[in-house]
C-alpha positions as CSV (number, residue, x, y, z in Angstrom):
1,M,-0.8,-13.0,2.4
2,C,1.6,-9.9,1.5
3,I,5.1,-9.3,2.6
4,L,4.4,-6.2,5.1
5,K,7.0,-3.1,4.2
6,G,10.1,-3.3,5.8
7,F,10.5,-6.9,5.9
8,P,12.7,-8.9,3.8
9,T,12.0,-9.5,0.2
10,A,14.3,-12.5,-0.6
11,L,13.1,-16.0,0.3
12,K,15.8,-16.6,2.5
13,S,17.7,-13.7,4.6
14,T,20.7,-14.1,6.3
15,T,20.4,-10.7,8.3
16,S,16.5,-10.3,9.5
17,F,14.1,-13.8,11.1
18,P,10.8,-12.0,12.1
19,F,8.5,-14.8,14.5
20,G,6.7,-13.2,16.4
21,M,4.1,-10.5,15.9
22,W,2.2,-8.6,18.1
23,F,-0.1,-5.5,16.7
24,A,-0.6,-2.9,20.0
25,N,-2.6,-0.8,17.4
26,P,-3.9,-0.7,14.3
27,D,-0.7,1.5,13.0
28,T,1.8,-0.3,15.1
29,L,2.9,-3.7,14.7
30,Y,5.7,-4.9,17.2
31,V,8.3,-8.4,15.7
32,A,10.4,-10.5,17.2
33,D,13.0,-11.6,15.5
34,E,14.6,-14.9,15.7
35,G,18.5,-13.9,15.4
36,N,20.8,-15.6,13.0
37,G,22.7,-18.0,15.8
38,D,25.0,-15.3,16.2
39,S,25.1,-14.8,20.0
40,T,27.9,-11.9,19.7
41,Y,26.8,-8.8,20.5
42,S,28.6,-5.4,20.8
43,T,29.3,-3.0,24.4
44,A,26.2,-0.2,22.7
45,A,23.6,-2.5,22.7
46,P,23.9,-6.3,24.5
47,A,21.6,-8.6,23.9
48,T,20.1,-12.3,23.2
49,D,20.7,-14.2,19.9
50,G,16.8,-13.4,19.1
51,L,13.1,-14.1,20.4
52,R,11.0,-16.4,19.0
53,N,8.0,-14.8,20.6
54,I,6.5,-11.1,21.5
55,T,3.1,-9.7,23.1
56,G,2.5,-7.0,25.1
57,R,-0.4,-4.6,26.6
58,V,-1.2,-0.7,26.2
59,N,-1.1,0.9,29.2
60,R,-3.6,3.5,30.4
61,D,-0.7,6.1,29.8
62,G,-0.4,5.4,26.3
63,T,3.0,3.8,26.9
64,V,3.8,-0.4,26.0
65,T,4.4,-2.7,28.2
66,I,5.8,-6.1,26.4
67,W,6.5,-9.2,27.3
68,R,8.9,-12.1,24.9
69,S,9.6,-15.5,24.7
70,P,13.6,-15.7,24.5
71,R,14.7,-18.0,21.8
72,P,15.6,-21.7,22.8
């Protein structure tokens, strides 16, 4: 096992909680981030606190459709 480039390297991160992953192709990885339990958001980027799992499909035109499971 190895830590992928861009993922936190500390044993305990306070800002990043990657959980579910989905590979769209050998060069593209989507990552669901569980969040840190703080449900606040800015008006520029409203969102739920985090995602538990993620999956998707690459469409015929090359776009991607993502399905996600919210954090319980």
